[in-house]
Phi, psi and omega in degrees: 000322182294325179293319179293326181296319183265000180298319179301329179292331185273344183298308179298323180295323179294320180293322177297321179295319178296321180296321178294322180293326182271353184290350179286346180291133180219139179258010179288144177298149176293125185284133174228126180293128177296151177293144180288121183276051181222159177296166182276351178213161181289139183258017182280343173072010181274176181260000186293135175086355179277345179288132180297339181278351182292146180273139177283133181294333182294325182257003183264102178284162187292332178296328177277322181297321178271116183262348181269132183295318179297316180293320178298322179294319180294321178296318179297320178294322179296319179295334180270331191243346186296130186285324177297317178295323178298320177296320179297319179292324177292327174297325176296316178298320179295318179294323177296317179295321178296321177296319179296323177296314181292323181294330181297337180291344180280348180246149179293146178258110183251125184234149170284133185233144173212131183210159177206142178228144176220121186217154176263128180256122179298163185294325182285349176255350182276143179293334181273356181080004178234147177295146181206163177259125180247141179232143175221128181232138181221148174206136180167206178243146184227150175248123188245114170046052176277123183275126172284113188277067184290332185243015171078017181297309181293322180296319180290325175297321177294320178295322177297316178295323178297315181293326175295321176296315180295325177294319178295322178295318177295323177297325177293321176296321177297321178295324178297312181298317179296323179294317178302312181295322182291320177298316179298315183294317179293322177298318178293322176298318178295318179295320177296320177296324179295320178294316180293325178294318179296316179296317181293324177297316178295320179295321179297317178298318179296320181287327176294321177295318178295322178296319178296321179295317179294323179297318179293320180292328177293319178296328179278353178087009180260358177226149183266171176295329178295319177300319181294316181294324177294317178294321177295320179298317177298320180295314180293327177295319178296322178296318179295317178298323181296318179292321179296316180293324177296322177296315179296322179296316180294319180295320177295322177296319178296318178296321179294321178298319179295319183293316184278347176073011180208109183286344183286355180278337184293322179300341179279352181285152181295145181280345178242154180300144179283151180256348182278166177284131185272330187227160170295130189269344183238117179234128178278129183285330183073196180264152178302330180296337180290341178298329181297332182263338189254336183273115180297328180292326175291320177298320179297318179296323179289323176297321178294324176297318177297322179297317180292329176295320177292327178299327177296319178299319178294321179292324177292322181294339180293344178281348186254162181297152174246137178241124178236149184242137172228129183212166180216141178218119183174221182233145177225147181201154175277351179230135181297325182292340182252016187298319183254023178283171179295143178082006182263010179299136181215151174211157175216147182220120186228084174287151181222132179243131176230128180238135180290130176245306178222117180240009181067027180081010183297312183295319178296319179294321178296321178293317177297320179296318179295322179293317179296318179296326175296317178296323176296319179295325176298313179297321179294321178296314180295322178295320178299321178294316181295319178297317179298317179298316181295318181297317179293316179299319178296318180296319178296316179295322180297312181294318183299315181284324180293328177298314180288323178295321179298320178297317180294319181289331174296317177294325179294323177296315179298317181295317182292327177294318178295321178295323178295318179297318179293320180294321179295318179297319180292325179292317181293331179277354179082011180283317179247160179277175183290333183297319179293324177294320178296317178298322178294323177295315178299318184296314183292322178293316179297319181292322179292319176297316180297323179295317178298317181296318180293319177299317178295317180298323180292320178293321176296321178296326176297317177296322177295318178297319177302318181288315185293333177277359182074030184299144177076011185293334181286337185250010181274067181250000000 
């Protein structure tokens, strides 16, 4: 008798155990990573990264990549204060919460329940033939519409939410890396403008001195009015260039303030350009296949592909019957005062089966939609790989050519300076006219400005390569 008495208590527990055992069934397609639609090696033909001494971007964290203390401090402040990054991190928290909500559907929801009803029953509905007041009181724990996930519908929905969360997390890592690279690039742009401003200021002083000399020679009758106007033109050109460069410097400073999220950090920066190396100069590109493991945006695209693959499993499960359980275990009584008295134990168990018969093509359309979205995710994943390959190849080609261009422009600066010295000597000796001397001044200033710009561009390209290779991804926490 005791076994029969407690048998009703074991029925819901047995069904829950069976549901857990069957929950491993899934109708989702077996996931296979698509082949990378890119070559097996970089086609830029450069020599960058072939040196054994070059640092691998995969293991090079940004603290090591950035060698300048001021720049490292600004990057750290940006990671703590940047509002765009903060939004990305909050999106991760939202995706995590959404996954937890979806995951909760895989477990039964058991709630404490208490209810009571009191109603008057008319005489023609009463068994005794007289009107009466009926009361029913219940208290206990209840299981409400728990779905037995026999075909993996709930499990695949949970897996889809998990992959969406992981994709959002990878997107946040990509935002961190992009923020580091952007701070570096803006800092380098500001430093390049500072260098050009210093050079232009020195050039302006030199041209003002030269203008005064030409003015005195004009008064003495050894220089013409044309010589004076040419010298004046060079001076005014330097003034105009100085204002333009000052504008670019201020705009770069404003952009840097926005990125780091705190404008009070800029006054601590040096007022003159730094002479030390700001970044690691040698980065190994590695193989294109390593991008699949190091680029967070590619990882995010693959997680979204996995999510769409799980959606197909959920759509397929909609063609099969659903079994849901509702139960109650507790005490019932016709009187509230006797609710928890002896002999008031009560239970109820109500399984429900629903099988699709006619849905107007809804389930088939949902499956077709899930399949199309999976195909879109495949194309998006392959496109992300191709974009990453192109970005790295462009960065390698940029650095490779800028290295040689920087060498050529350094030699060009030396040559133009020597030509300026010779032209000045010939002008003072009366061998050449003033126009040739003016052209030599323009040439040396233009070449020095171009050299500074190329040097800045090469350093910016290093930061771009660091970002496109997914550099620092292991330490972006």
